[in-house]
N, C-alpha and C positions, 0 to 999 in steps of 0.2 A: 939707252936705259930700259930696264927688265922688266915695267911694270906690268899688269895685265891692259888690256885694251881699254874697260871701262875706268881701270884708273886715270890711263894717260886723256883719255874722253872727260871727265872729273876736271882734270889740270887746265886743259885747252880751253873749258868753258870757265873756268876761273880767270886764266888770265885774260881770255877776249872779254871776259863783264869790266875786270878790274882796269883793261886797258881802254876801253871804251869810256868807263868812268872818272879815270882818271887823266884822260887825254892823252897817254902814252903807250908803247908797248914794253912788253915784259917778255921778252924774246929769248930763247936759249936754242941751240943750233939743234940739237937732239928734237926737243919740240918741234920747228917746224919742218924737221924732215920726216917726222910722224906724223904729224898733218897732212901733207901733200901726200905720202906715201899711203897713208894707213884712213884718217877721220874722214876729210872732207869726201870722199865719193860718198860713204852713208849717209852721211848729216845730210850731205847735199837731195839725195834721195827723200829721204825723210820730211824735210821740209816741203818739197814741193807736193809729195805726196797729201800730207796734212793741211798744206795751204794756210797754218794760222799766223797772227801777227807774231805769236812771240817764236816762233820758230824761222820767221823772215829776217825780224832783226838778230838774233841768232847768227843766222846766215849772212849777214852783213857785216854783222863785226867779224867774223871767221873770214868772210872775204876779204876785207881788209886787212888782217892778220896774215892771211894767206899771200895778197898781193905784195906786201912788205916783204916780208921773206922769199918772195921772188924776186924783188928788187938787190934785195940783200945777197940773192945769190948771184943775180949778173948784174952787178955794181957799174959793170962801162956802159949802160945803153939808157939808165935815167938818171936824172940830176938828182942832187941829196932832195931840194924843196919839192920838188914832183913827189918823191915818194911820202916826203912827210905829209905832202898835202894829202894826198889818195888816204894815207892812213888815218888821218884826221876825220876827212870826210865821209869814212865806211863806218869810220867808230861812231860820229854824231849821228847818221842813219839810222844807224842801228838803235842807239839809245833813246831816239825820237821813235822809233817802230815801237820800241818794249816800253815806254813809258804809255803812248797811247792804247798799245795791247793793255797794259795794267788798269789803267781807268775805264777801260771799256769791260773789262774782267768786272773791277767791283762796283760798277755802275750793274752791272747786270746781277753779282750778287747781291749788291741793297736791293732788286727791284723785286727777289724771289723773297727776299728776307720780309718785304713789306706785303709781298700776296700771302706767304704764309699767316704773318699776323694778322692780315684781315680776314683770311678761311679763318685762323683760330679764333678771334671776334666775332665773326657770323656764328661759329658752332658754338661757343660760349657764353651767348646771350639767346641763340634761338633754342637750346636744347629745352628737353620738357624737363630736364631736372637741372634740382639746386646745384651751386658749383659755388665752392666758397675757398679761399687760402687762408691758411690758418700759419700765425706765428706762432713761437715756441711756447708762449703763454695763453695758448691757443684762442687769440683774439683775431677776430677777422680781419684781414686786409684788403682784402679784393672779394668780390661776389658777384654775381648776373640775378637781373630782377628773379629769376624763378623761385630762387631763394627765398626773396622777401615773399611772393606768392604761398610758399609751402610752411614759412613761419607765422607769416602775418604782419610779420613789423617791416618797415622800411628801411634803406640803406643806413641813414644817419643813427637808428635805435640798434641795428643788427652791429654798427661798429665800435657801440659801447658797451656792448656784453660781449660776455665770454662764450662761447659753443655752448660749454659745458652747460650754461645755462637753459638753454635750448631741449638739453637733453632731461628726461620723466628722472627724479630722484633715484626710483630702483634703480636704473640703467646706469647712472652716471658712474660709480667704480668701473664699472664693464668697459667703459667707453674711456676713461684715464688710464685705464692698464694698459689695454691696445693703444691709444694712441704714445704712452710711455716706451712700449716695445718700439714702435716705430720709429720716435725719435733717437734712441739708441743704437737702429739698427736691428733690435731684435726681431724672433717669430711672433706675429701676430698675425692674424687674420684681414686680410685686404678687404673684403667685401663683409659683412654683418648686417642684423638686423637688432635695431633698438627702437625703443619708443620716445617720441619728442613731444612739446608740449610747446601749443600754438600760442598766441598774444592773448588770446581771449580765455584760454587755459583748456582749450578742447587738449583730447589726448588722441597721436595721431602714430601712427606704425611708420617706422621708415626702415630703409635699406640704405646705408652708407658704404661708399667704398674709397678707402684710405690709400692715398700716394704720396710719400714722401718727395719735398721737391729740392733738388740739390746745386749749391752754389760755391765752386771750385771744390768739388768732390765731398761738400760737407752738407748734411742735411741741414736748411735755413728755414723749412715750414713742410705744412702738409695742404695738399690740393684733395677737398671733401667735395663729393659726388653724391647726392642726398636727392633720393626718390622715395615720392610718397605712397609709399604701399598700403594704404587704408583699407582702398574700396579692395585691393587684389587679397590683400588677407580675408575682408568681407568676403568676397566671393569665395575662395578658397573653403573658408568656415562653411558658407551656406553649400558648398558643392559637397564638403564633407558631411553636413547634416542631411544633407537630400540622399546620400550615399547612404550614409547609416538609415533614414527612412527607408530608402527601397530595398536596403537587405533588410529590414527589419519587415516588411511588406511581404520582402519574397520567402524569406523563412517563417513567416507567422499565418500567411495566407491559407483558409482552410481549402483554397485549389490548388491543386497540382499545378507550377509552374515549371518549365523546361526549358532551355536554348539550346538549338539546332545547328550544327555547322552545314555545311553544302555538300561537302566529301563525304558523310559517315551518318546511318542513321541514330547512330548514339550519340545522347544529347551530351554536351559540352560543358552542362551546368544544371543543375535538378535541385528543387527542394525538398524539404523534409516529408512535406506531405504528400509528394511522388511516392516516396516509399513505404509512407504510413500506409496508405490505402491498397499496398499489394501484401504487407505484412514484414517489409524488408527495413532495417536501418540503413540510412544513407550508405552508410559504408559496403554494407551489402550489396545493396543496389549497383553501387559504381561497376561492383568487379563482376556484373554478371552483361551477357549479350542482351542487348534491351528487346529483342526481337522473342528471347527465350521466354519474355515473360507476356507476352503479345500471345493470346490464342491462336493454334496453328491454323483453323478454319478463316483468320481475320488478317492473318501476316501477310498475304497477297494482295487485298484491297490495301493497306497502308502503306507498302510499297509502292503499289501505283499512286497513289493519292501523291505521297508525299515528291516522287518523279515526276507528274506533271504539275505540280505545283511549281516546282523550281523551272520548269521547263513555261512557264507563262500561261498553262492551258487554265481553263476554267474549272475548278474543283468545288466542291461544297467547302466552305469554310470551317462548319460544325457538322460533324457527324460523330457513329456511336461504335462503338468496336468492343469487344473482351479482351479482358487479360486473364494471367491466373494467379489466384494470389499464393502467397507461400505456402499455407496451410492445402494449396491443391484445388479448392474452390472457385469458383469461374466470379469475375468482379465486372460489372458493366460500366465502362466507362463512356462518358462524353467529352468529346475532344475538340476545342477549337485552337486554328493552326494561324498566325500572322506573318509575311514573310517581313524580314528584318531589309532594309538597304539603307546603302551610303552612296551618294553621289549615283543616286540611277542604278547601283549595281548591287545585285543582292548578296548578302554575306551571312542569312542564316534565318531559322525559323524561332519563331517563339510559340509556345504551344502552353494552353492551358488546358489541366484534366480534371473532371467532376466524378465521383462516387455516384453515380447513380443506379445503386444496387436496389438498394431499399427503395428509391422514385421506381425502378419498374417492377419492385415485388407490389408497391402500392398501387401502381397501374392495373396488375393483373388482380390484387384482389378488388379494386376499384370494378371492374370488369367481370368479377366474379360476383360480385355482390350487386352490380345493377342485372345480371342475371337472375340472381338470386332475388333482388326486387320484383323482378320482370314475372318471375315465377309467383311469390307472394302477391303480388299487385292482383294476378289474374286467378288466382284459388282461394284467395279470402273468404273467412265467413264474415267478414264486416264490408261496408260498403266504402270503400274508397274511387277519390275523384281530385280532379285538379283543376280549379278554377282561375279565368282570368281577372284583369282587375275589374270586370265588369260583374262579378262571380257566377260567370256563364260556365257549364262544366266543359271542357275539352279534352279531358281524358277522363277515363272511368271505366271501371270494371263491373263484369256480368252482374256481381252482387247489388252492385249500385240502382240498376234501374228493375231486378227483378224485387227488392222488396219497394220500391215505390209502386210496382207495378205498369212500369213502363216500358215498350221496347228500347232496341237501340234508336232508332232513328228517332221516335219521339223523345227521349231525352237529350239526343242531341241538340234537339230547337227550341228547347227550355229554357229559360232561366233562374237561377237559384231562389230567385226573389216567387217565383210562380209558385215554386214546391214548398217556401216557408209559412209558417203559420201565420197570419195576420198579424196577430200580437208580439210578435218575435222577429219582425221581418227588420224593422228598425234597429234593434238590438246586434242582430249578425252584420248586419251592413255597416253597422258603427265601429265594430271590434275588426271587420276587416279591412277598413280604411286604416281605423288605427296601427293594422298588423303592419301592413303596405306601406305607411308613413315609418316605420321601424320602430313603433313603442313598443314595451314592454306591456305586454297585457297578457292574461293566462291563455295557455294554449289548447286548455280543456272545457268546455263549459255545454249545457245541455239545452236544447232547444226541442220546438214539435214543427212536424213536417206532415204534408198533406198528401195522401196516397191517391191514385188514380182515382180510387173508386170512393174518393171522398172522408177515407176514413184517415185520424190522426193515429202517428206516431211519434212518442217522446224519442229522440236520438240522442247518444252523448258524443259531441265531435272534439276531433284533436286537431287540432289546425296549423301547422307547419309553412314557413315563405321555403320554398322551392327554386332554383334556376332549371328553366327550361326551354330548349333553343335561343339562349340568351338572354331570355325575358325573366323576371321576376313573375312568380305563379304562389299558387297556396294551395297547399295539399289538405285533403279533408279525410279523417278517417271516420267514419261514422256508424254507431254501433246502436242497433234498436234496442232501448232498455225500457220500454212500456211495461214489458211485466215485472222488470227487478225494478222501479216506481212503485209500483204497486204492491211490491212487497216490502219496499223499504216503507211505507207509508203502514203497513200492516204491524210490520216490528216498531217504529215509531211508537204506534198507539200500543203495542204489546208492553214498551218499556217506561211509556208513560203510565200504563197500568200500573208495571212493577214498583216504580216511583210512589204512586199511592197506595200498593200496598207495605213497602217499606215505611212510608210515612204513620200508616197504619198500626203498624206492628210498634213504632215508637211511641207514639202516642198513648197506645192501648197499654206499653209497658209502665210509661208517668204517670197514667190515672191509677192502676193498680198500687203504686208507692202511695196516692194520695188517699185511695178511697181505705187501704189499710190504717189508715191514723183514723180514718172516719170513723169505719166499721169497728176497729179496734179499741179504741176510746167508747165509742157508742156502747160496746159487749161490756167492758169495764164499768162502765155508767149503771148499766140497764140491772147490776146486781146491787147497785149502790142506793136505788130511790125504790122507794115503796111500790109494793104492789099495788094496782087496779089507781094508782095515781095519774096525776096532768103527766107527772116527769115521767113515768114510765111509758104512758102514753106518746109522750113524743120523744123517747129514745127507742121505741118501737117505732116509730115514723122514718126516721132517722137509719135505722136499720134496712129497715123497709124499700128506702130509697136508695139507700148504698146497695143493696143486694141488687135493683136494677138494674145500677149503674155500672155492676160488676158483672153483670149478666151483658150489658151493651158492650162493653169492654171484652169480654170475650170472644164476644161476636165479631170485632173488630182483630182480634187475633186470631180467628178461625179464618177471617176473611184475606188475613195478610199470608196465609198458608193454603187457603183455596186452591185447588186445581195445579200447584207448583211440584209436587213432591208427590209420585205416584210409583216409586219404584220395584224394579222386577230386575231379574236377572239378565243382563246383556250383553252383546258382544260388539264394542265400539266401531269395531271394521264394516259393521252391517250399519250401525248409526251413520257413519262417514258417507257409505255407499248411496244410503236413504237421502244424502244432501247436495249430492253432485249437481243436479240441477238447479236446487235453491243457489248453491252457491256460486254456479256460475252467474245465473243472475243479477248477481249481487256484484258482480266484475265490471270495471270500465274496457273499452274496445283493446289496449294496448298490452291488456294483464295476461301473459301466461299461465294455466293453471297445471299442475304437475302433483301426483297421486305417489305416494311409497309407503303401502300398507304391511305390516309386520304380521302371518299367518301364526304366531305364535302366542300374539296378545290375550291375556287375560281375560276373562270376565269380569265385568263389575256388578253391580246392586244398584240402579238407578233408574231415574224416569227419563226415557230415551227422550222424548222432548223435549225435556229443559237440556239436555245434552247438544243436542240437535240447535237448540236457540245460541247454546255456550258461542258453538262452532260458528256458527252465523254470523254471533257478534265479532269474533275474531278475524274473518274474512273481510266484513264490510270494514272495520277497522285497517285491516292493511290495504284494503282498495284503494283506501282516501290518503293512505301513504304514498301512493305510487300514482299521482296524475299524471306523468311522463310515461306510465308503463313501466313493465318489473316483471317478475314471477314470482306466483303466489302457491308454496309447496304446503301439502298435508301430510303428515308421517303419523303413525302409529309403532308405540315402541313401548316394553316393559324395560323401565327405567327404575334405577335404584336411587332412593333421596336418602342424604344422611341425616334425615332430620331438621328441626328448628326451621329457619329461615336463612335462603341461599343466595335470593337474588336482590330483586330491589326490598326496600323499605316496606310495599305496600303487599308481598307475598304473605298468604296466612303459612303458619308453622305446621310441621307435619312430623309424626314419628317416623323414627329410621325405618328403609324396607324399601321392596321393590313395589311400583304403582302401573296400571294400566295407565298409557299416558297418549293423550293426542298433541301434536304440535302442529302449528300455524306458522310458517315462517314467509316472510315477504323480501323483496328489494328496495324497500322505498326510501324514506328520508331519516326515518329512524325517530329516537326521540333523547334529549335531554335527561339527565338525573332528576333534574326538579319534576320533571314531568312525571318519570316514573314513579317517583316517591306517592303519586297522589289518583294513579289510576283507577283505583278501587274507589275513591271518595264519592259519596251519592253527590248525583248532579254535576259533577266535575266531565269538564269535555273542552276541548279547542277547537271543535268544529263544530257550525251549526246545524241548527235540529236536533243534537246530540249524538251527531254521528263520530267515528273515528275513534274517542277514548271513552267513550262510555260505558265504561265494564262495570259498573256500579252491581245492576242487576245480575252479571253474570256470576260476580264473586258471590251475592248471597247464593246463587244456587247452586253455587261448587261447595260453600261451606255448608249446606244443608248435607250435600252428600258426604259429608267428611271430607274432602280433598280441599285442592288449592291451584294457585295460579301462579304460573311464575312468567315473569314478563322481563327480556332480556333485550337489548337496543344500546343501540350508541349511532349520534347524527351521521347522515351518510352511508351508514352501512348498513339500512334495514330493522327489521325487530321480529323476535319471534317468541310466541303466546305457547307456554306448554300446561298444558291440565294435565294436574295429576289426579288419579282416582284409585281409593284403597280396591283390591280385590273382589269378586264377591262373598269368600266365607269370612273377610275380616267385616265385612259391614254388618253380615249375619250374626254374629259373635255382639257387636255395638250396640244392634238396635234388642238382643235379647239380655241386655246385661241389668243385673239384681243387684238390689243393695244388699249388705252386709247386717245384719241385727246387732243392733247395740249393745256392748255388753254394759255390767253394773259397773259402778265407780265411786270410791268413796268420798270423792271428792263433792260439791255439792255449790259449786261456780257453775255458769253458765256466759261462756264469750261472745258477744252479740256483735256483728260486724256489718255495720249497713253506714252509707255515707248520708241516710238520711232521717233529720237528726227525731223529727216526729214518730217515723218508723223504729227507729232504736228506743225512743220513749215507750210508745204503744209495747214495743214487743216487750220489754223490760217490767215492765207494768205485769203482762200477761207472767212470763216467768216466776215473778216476784210473787205471784198471787197465787204460783202451784208451789212455792217453798224457795225457791233459787236466788243465790245470791246471782246476782250480774255484773259481769266486766263489760264495758262499750266499747268502741274503736270506731271512727269515721274514715277510716284508709287502710289497706293493707299492712302498710310496715307497722302502722302502732299496733296491729291487732297482731302480727309476728310476732312483736316485743313484749306485748301483753301475755300470748300465749308460753313464751319462752322463762316469764318469771314466775306464771301460774300453775306451769303445767300439770303439777302432782296436783294441786285442786279445783282443776276445771273438769267438770264432768259432761260436758257438752259444747260445741262449737257451733253457732248458729250464722251461716256465713251466704251473704248476699253475692251472687256473681260480680254485678256489676259496681266494683267499687273504686277509688283513687289508687295511686298508686303502686303497688302490686294488685294484680289482677284476681279474682275471685280464685282462678283453678291456681294459680300460682302459688298462692294464701295455703289453699288446701294441700299442694304438692309438699311444701315447706314444713307444714303441722307435721304429716304424715313422716318425714324426714327426722323431724325432731323426737316424735312420738308416735309409732307405727300401732299405736292401736288407740289412737284418738278416734272421738267419735264426732262427726261432723256432719251436721244437717244442713244442706243447701236449699237457701230460698229464692223466689225470681219471680218476678212479673211474666214471664213466657212460659210455657207448658216445660214439662220434665225433659223429653227430647232436646228441645233448643237448648235449654238452659246449662245441661251437661255435656253438648257435644263437644266444648274444647275440654273436659277431662279426662285427662290421659288415664287415670283408673277410677272411672267411674262403680265400679263395682266394692271400692271401699268408701263409699259413702254410705254414712247412718241410716240418712232418710233425704226425702226432700218434699216440699209443702210449696206451693203457688200462692201469690199474692193475690188479690188479697184473701187475709185468712183472719180467724177471727180466736178468741181467747180457746173457745172449746174444739175448734180445727187444732188448733196445737196443744192443748191438752190431751187430746185425743190419739194424735201421733206419738206424744212422750209414751204416754200409757201404754199404745200396740207394738213400742218399740223396745220398754224394758218389760214387756211379759212375754217378748221374743228372747230375751237377754237369758 
């Protein structure tokens, strides 16, 4: 037989097993010969080596077969029965051995299977993940306890539900699609996330692992491992938000932030502020060697500190150094460095940078300011002292003890109470207590102090809270205003006098209107009564009393002008220089005075004492507006005025032209528009005792000088007072003005303009007695209308200066515009110069008559004018 070794071996094994099983041998000559010559030795060797039951049983069978073969080959040596016995015995022994082996093998396999099932069951129930087996219809058939914890259902409830019911509605389509692909063996993700719904309605985030279950190579279900990742998702979201916040903080910080490694001095990460401080973009700075932007003189220090810090040596955490800005200027940097550790190992450095250039500059300025303060403190003309809570001077300058007449040692031993006037001590102490308690009280006020020799000084003190040696102190600046107070009192008396004068002038004007009615009617009545009759005597008595009252009224008018208008040709610069001492005395201790006088200033025709008073009024007003100190500037200039009213509503109007001017500017609180429009009103003030805005008297003085005052101011930006005065030649021309002679006219009408009906009535009778027809008007608008209608017949216009509507001067101008040859006579309760001061062309007036006048006075004036026609 030419089969291979392994083929013959297989045949032998089959024959042997069959012989043992069937109880007889199936032998062939070739087989038995092959067996003993070839197969028996290696099989025997293997069986001995392996020493396994299966091999021993096979060996016995093979030995039995071999024995039979031997007996058959030598038939004469053994009987047939012995041969069969031996064959059957070997076969039975081999079969028993094989059966014993098979049972042992099966027991071992079953034990391994039980152990595997036990391990799987422990894993199935002990895992922290929910596990469920799904049938093809996605109903659960097997599950562990944790799936119940995840879903909130018990096993019985879950067995009655479809798995898809536990999935959030928005995710069901995705889960169904993936499950369908799984059952069909398609390509679907094995692990993915979706949302589930617990029994109580809570939505949870889950991660599912889907694996098909096979039986006979066919998918019969899906094993699903469900993991609740709600907390993990929440943590991931919190981590993401934290990283975003850190990123926003990192990039949005006003400080520069940088992270360094341990191998290189260049940062591995830095925010935009690092670049901005040096004028670069982040991209530009990232391309540069960081040591290039450090000042050359500071590089070594920075490198050494970094090396020592990484080596664990003691290095200051925060220090300063300089960098070079992109523009080339120096930038002062304050840097703080902290080591970053991980598992006690240094892995990097975190640094914070602050641009302290402005801080360093401020410190330098503060140092210089302190030096200037010290110099000012020692050289100031005012007394300066710092007091403790017990108002004892602990720091003071030389002026402080000189003014009071003490030595340095004496003043240091004194308490402020000892130098305060007894009547003012309680007030000063209370204000200091309030200031120490943080109450908002005026910082500047006046009080009296006692000199060493017994004299009394009035001082103006400005007090502030200061820090000295870490403690709260009061700094006081004291200015001796004794002389200024005396001057203010004199000024107040002068202003009071001016008020009385203004009042007297107003009363006199009104009296003249009243007297005109009385005297005019009495004069007309005198011509109507019989001579030497009682009625004539009564009329004479009325006229006599009226004349006495007229003289008294004239005295009032004279009083209102007495001593206030003595003009001469003067230089305003000299007036300013003569006023310096008086002006200085009117200013507070924190107010600086500055002068700027023009050498080309025109001369004016004015009363120097009155101009000086106006200047002082301006300065007093400005000083009151600078309670916290400031600068007062006095200038003189030749300025062009375009005419009319250019400033506030209170400004007097001027003709266009150049004027000599005095300007007083302050850096005080300024005034709102509503105050500006009333600054020249009589008795108007916002300050106690008439100080501050009491400018009515100044306005009257300037008006008598044919000038004007302009006030420019804004709240918080100070005020400027500008005095406009015409040059001397213009004043002389106005004071020498003359009336033109009235010419004749064919008309015989007279237009009488006055707002007093009594005056209109009596004046009409006077003109009618002279043969004139009269037209009357009570205001300027009506007068102008009547003149336009009857201009061809009006022979004369008899005009009062003070009338409602259009003023007398305005009516005069418009009448001349309508008829340049019109004859206009002005009448007023004031004298001629005062009455015609506001006339633009007073030389074109036909004449002037002062109230009260009589019929004879009026007739005399008319005859005089006609005689010169």
